[in-house]
N, C-alpha and C positions, 0 to 999 in steps of 0.2 A: 446289513449285513455284518454279520460278528465271525469277526477271524481274529479271533484271543488265542493268543499262542503259537499260530499259522508260522510266525516268524523264525519261531526257533524249533522249526521244521528244517533245517539244513541239512544234505548231506556232502560227507566229506568224500578221503578218500575212496573209502570203503562202506557207504552206506549210513544212514542217520543215526545217532547217539546220543542217550540225553540220559539224566539220574533218572532214576525211578520217582517217579509219584512229586517230581518236582517240572521240569519238561514233560518226560517218557511219558507221557499217562494215560490212560485207557482210550481217554477224550481224542487226544493227537494222534494212540496209533489208528484209531479207527478212520480220523481224516486223512490219516497217510493213505491207508488200507482203500478210502474211497477215492484218493486221487490216483491212486495207485489200476481200479478197477475201471475207472473212467478210462485212463490210457487204454487200457489191455482191450477193450470193449471196442475203440476208436480204432482200433487194428480192424475191425468187420470181418474175423473169424466167427464162425458162421455156431462152432463148439468150441470158447476156449475152457483150458483148464491150467490151473495154480495148482503147484508143490506147495506147502506151509512144512515148515522143520523148525527146532527149537532147541537151547543149550541146556545147560542146567542150572542158569540161574534164579533167580527169585522172582514166581511169577511169568517167569519164561511160555511156561503150558497156557496159563491163561491168554497171556498176551496173545500165542497161535492162536488159542481157538478164537479169541475179537476178532485176527485178520479175516478165519476160515467163514464168518458170518455175515464180514460185511464183504467177501468175493461173491457165497450163496444168494445173500441178499441182491444182488446182481447179476444171477445168473450164470455165474462162472464155477464153473464144475472144481471142488475141491479134494486134491489128495493131503490128509495129513498123515506125517509121519505118528505112530502108535505111545513114541515114547521120544525123551530126548535122544539127539544126534549130530553125529558132525557137518559142518557145514560142506564140505567134500559131497557127503553123502545126499545131502537134496541136490546140490549143483548136478550130481553122477544122476539124480531122481527126474531131475528135471530134465536132460535130455534123454534119457531112456522111456517114458512117458509121453516124451512131443508135448512137454506143456507149452502154456505161454509164455508165463516166466516162473520163477524159484522165488520165494517168500522164506527167509530165515528171520529168525526171533533170537538174537545174538548180539552180542557188545564184545565180540573176541577177546581179544587181551585188557580189556580194561577194566579196573577197579568193580568191588562188589555191588557198591552201589549204582552201577549203571547196566543199561540196557539199549538196545539197538534193534535195525530192519536196514537187513540187505534184501537187495531184488537182484534176483540172476535173470539173463537172456535166456532164452528156449536152447541156444548151446553148454548152456550151466557156466558161462561167463556173468563175472560181476555187468548190473547191465553198464552200458556205453553212456558215456555225457549226454548224447541227445536226449535218450530216455529220461535221464536222470530231469534234466532240465524241464523237461513236460511235465515230470507229476510234481514236483515243484512249484512252476505253475500252475497246476492246477489246484495244489493247497493251496495258493494264495487267494487264489478264485474262488474256493468252495466256501459253499453258506453250507456251516455245519448242520441247519435242516435237512440236509439233501441226503446226508450221509445214511448209508441205506443199513439194515440189520436184520439178520435171523436166526431164529432160538438155534442153539448147535446142536441141540437133541431133534428138533425137528428136524436141522440140514441132515443128519445123521438118515434120521426115517424116510427121508424124502429123495435118497438119495445123491444130492448135492456136492453133501459132504461126506470122504469115505477115509477110513482109519488105514492104512497102510504102513506093511512095517518097508522101509526102503533099503534095509542092509544086505539084504542076499546078489540082487541086481551088481548093489557095491562091491560084493567081495567076493562074488563072480568073477566081476572087471580086474579084480587087483592078480585073480590067481593066472589072469591069461598076461599080465605083466612081467609078473616075476613068479620064478619057479618055488612057491611053498613049500612046495613037499623036498626040495633040497634044503629050505632055510630050514623046517623043522628035524631033520637029522643033524645038523649041526650041532658038535659040543659045546657051543655055547649059554651062559648064563649072563643076561639080560637086564639091567633095571629099567622099566618103563614110567614115568611121572604124569598121569593124567593130570595133575593141578586142578583137578574135581571137575573136569571140564566132560566135553561132551565127547572126548575120544577115551574114555571112561571104559575099559573093559575089551576096547578093539585089538589092540595087538596079541591080547590072550587069546581071546575070538579065534583071530588068523593064526597064530605059531604054535600053542601050546601043545605040545604032544610027543613024542617020538624021546629027541635029548633036546631040543632048544626049551632052556629056562627061561619063563618070563618073571622078575620081581616087578610087581606093582605097587607104587606108594602114591597116596593123595587120589586115592581111585574114589568110587563114589558119591553121593551127590551132597555135596553141600556149598550155599549159594555162597555163603561166610568166605569163601578160599582161606580157612583158619591156616596161618601161619605163610601166607604167600603175601604178599602187600597186593598182586595182581597175578592173575594168572596168564605172564608172558614170560617163554622160556626164555630169560636172558643168563644170565651169569650170577647175579644177584637173588634172584629168584630160584636157582638152582641148585641151594648151599644142600638141603636135605638128600636131592638126589646125589650130588657129589659125595656126599657122607653114605649114603646107601651102597654107589659103588664102590669105594676104597674097602668096605665092612664087609661086602659080601664078594670082593673079588672076582667082580663080573667086569666084562672086557668091552661093556659101554654103557652110557645111561643114555637114556631118547625120553625125551617131553616132547608135546603137545600141548598148544595154548588153549585157550576157554572154549572153541570152537575146533581145534583141530584142523586148522587148515595151515599153521604153522609146527616149523618143528625146531627144537635145541637138543644141544648133542652135548655130552660130558662123556672124554675118554676114560682110558683104562686106568688113568691114575688119580681122576675126580678131576680136570682141570676143564674149563669148558671153550671150546671152540667154537667160534665166535661165526656170525651167520656169512661174511663171506669167505670164509677157508669152505666150510659145508655145502656153501650153492657150486664152489670151486671143482669141489669133490664129484659133486654129484655128477657135473658136466663131463668131470674128466672119463669116469667112471661108464656114463652112455657110451663115452666118445672110446675108449680103449676097449674096457671089458665086454661092453655090448655091441661093438664095431658098428655105433649108428652113426649115421652121417645129416646133420642138417644144421639150418641158422641157431643162434644161441640168440636169446634176447636178455636183457640188463638193464634194470634202471640204473640212473647216474650216481647213485650212491654203492652200487655193487662193486665187487673190485673189477681192476684192473689186470688181474688174473684170468679174467676170464676172454680179455683180447688176446691176450698173449696166447691160452687154449688156441682161441680161435686162429691163429697165427700157425703154431706147430698142425694143427689138424686140417688147414684147411678149410675152415669153414667160415661162413659170414657171421658179426655181432652186430645185434643190432639193440641202442641205447634210447632209450626212452624215460621220463621224468618219472618220479615217485610216483607208486601205486599201482596195485595190481591190473586197475580196470584198463591204464596204460601199456601193459604188459598184453595183456591179453589178443586182444586186435591184431599186434605185430604178429605175434604167434602164430592166429590163424591165417593173415597174410601169405606168412612165408613157410605157412608149415612147418613151424621152430620145432626142433628137438627138444627145447627148453626153455622155461621162461621164469625166473628169479627177482626177488629182490630183499635189499638190506636187511628186512623186517623178520628173516626167515623164512617169508612163503614162496616155494617152488611149484609149478610146474608141468607137465609132459606132452608131448606129441602122442598121440591115440589115447589119451583116456580124456581129461575134459581141460578145456582153456581158463583151468582157475590151479588155486595153492590147494596140495593136500599133502597132509604132517605125516599123514598114516603112510602112504604110500612112500614120500621120502623117506620116510624110517624104513621101511621095507629095501629100498634102493639101497641102503645105505650098509643095512644087515647085508646081504648079496653081495655088496663093492666088500667087507670083511669076509664072507667066505669065500668067495671066489680069489680072491690075493694070499687067504690065510694071514692077515695082515691087521691089529690091529689098529685105534683111530688115529693115536699120535704118528703109527707107521706109515700112515698115509700122509699124513699133513706132510710128515719129512719127505718122501718118495713125492708127492705134487710140488713141496718147494724144490727137488731137484731139476723137473723139468723149467717151471716158471721161474725160482728165485724166492727168495723170503719177502714172506710180508707180513706185515701188521697192521691193524687196524683201532682205531675208538670214533667215538661220537661223545660230542660234550652239548648238553642242552642248557639254555638262558632263557630263565622267566627274564620278561621288559614291563614296561609298561606300554598299554595298547597304541596311548598317543605316540612315542617314539616308534611306529612302527615308518612312515614314512622318514624322521630323520635316521636311521639305520640306513634304509636302501639307501638314501643319497648319497651317503658317508662311505657304503660299500660299493655304490656306483662311481662313484667319482674317485676311489683307489687301481688307480694303473700304473701298476711299477713291473719294472723291467725283468725282475728278478725276487724271488721267494725264497727266506733260507741258505741263501748263498746260491742258488739255482734257476736258470733261465726258463721261465715261461713259457713254454712251448706251444701252450696254446689255454683260451678263456673262454667257458659256454658261458649260457647266460638262460639255456632254453628253463632251467627250473632250477634257480637260484644262481650263486657267482661260484663255479668250479676253477679252479685254475690247477693244470697239469706240466706238471716240470718236466723237465728234461731229464730225467731219470727215473719216468712212470710213477713219481708220488703225486698225489692232490691232495688237496685242498676245497673245502665245498662246505660255503654260507649259505644258507638258504631259512626261510618261515617254514613253522608247520601249517598245514591248512586248515585245521582245527582249534590250537591254544596259542595266546601268546608267547608261543616258545622260538627263539630262534636257535635251530642246530647247526655246527659247525663239524664236521666231516674230515676224519684223514688218515690216509694211507698210504706206507711211508716201507721201507726196508728194515729200519730199526725201528724200536720200540720209541728210542732217544729222539730218533727224526718225526715219530710222529705227536708226541707230544710237544719239538718244538713247533709244528704246524699250526695245532691246537690253537697254540699261545700266540702266535700270530694272525690267525683267524678273530682271537678275541680280541687282537688289538686291532683288526684295522676294522671290525664292527662298533670299534669304541664301548665296548662293555668293560 
């Protein structure tokens, strides 16, 4: 049995990712696709269907075709999008077409050298751990000689593979969730940074007309992501967007990541709003402006402002480990109003239990239109309700062999106070989190895919956050 390189196919918090031509190869992609097909066939669906989409990265369309060829060779019907499209569009198509699964070729926000393979469940959410484990086991046990493959053009002629445009159904759904006509009439100027990703053109397609003006930068296809370290909508990567907002006098800058499931926001002064502020504002928008009620789901690294909003509006808040694969099941279980994570991904009831950066952008714009407030004023209003909150994260590389030593060191740390404040609660369900008496918190956790230690802190002043981060570094012995 030849299983060379199969050990490199490991699914992280959201799919398998690898460096193109090093471990993300056509051979490994077909191996992963065959294991996925075997799992789907094992569900005894008499007429299985898979939808396939891909982003703007190097060879993404070719990788998508290769995945479709394997599915078709296993007598699984395939709908493949005819051009690059956002991950939430594929997720929505998976649900719309009642597919057995969705496959997205994307490395999301990773640098240009990377590609990836995401699997979506029938409801459009990221495949749960049980399914991923079954596919990983299938990969380990699969002989490469058993990988099936059908020529793409033959698949098209036979009808096993069909090209489709997933966008119309998706755009129709967005129109049912937010008043697009009202947004179009708003006398606003907005800069949109697609980061050369799959979200390119979508906001213009949805909103451009009448009075609302969309200025798009970093649009079109360029898999090198020129001028951007990686297509992740965080402050250091959005300096061009910030400059464009200031130069054009725009009311806001909006950015989506490589596959458009995450949102980043620049305020009217060219300042980055952190993701904890943005998710809290979106939850407040749904609760106060839309008048909706329901549970809210947050990852452990998201803001304590969410708990405070839950208290103010008398809605339950559920906390889960990092990764939207943990958020989605709780959203479904409790018919949650919203689910969000620190990385900038937010999902909503009535749509798909998955992140959608484009819908998040529309909701944020709608919040501005309905209140007449610019982003900085919305943040100040939020703080008037929950108090000021500041946040930072620091990442530290370490030798892989030091992991157990660091874990033991942090595990043995059992203080009664940090930064002069009593420790009210210690959580260990995803790292080590210390919640202090004033609701500030410090979290020490390992990356799920890299030899990185992440230290997170939220407090009432920037100075307090800096002290907490230093304390976390000291605790870990870095």
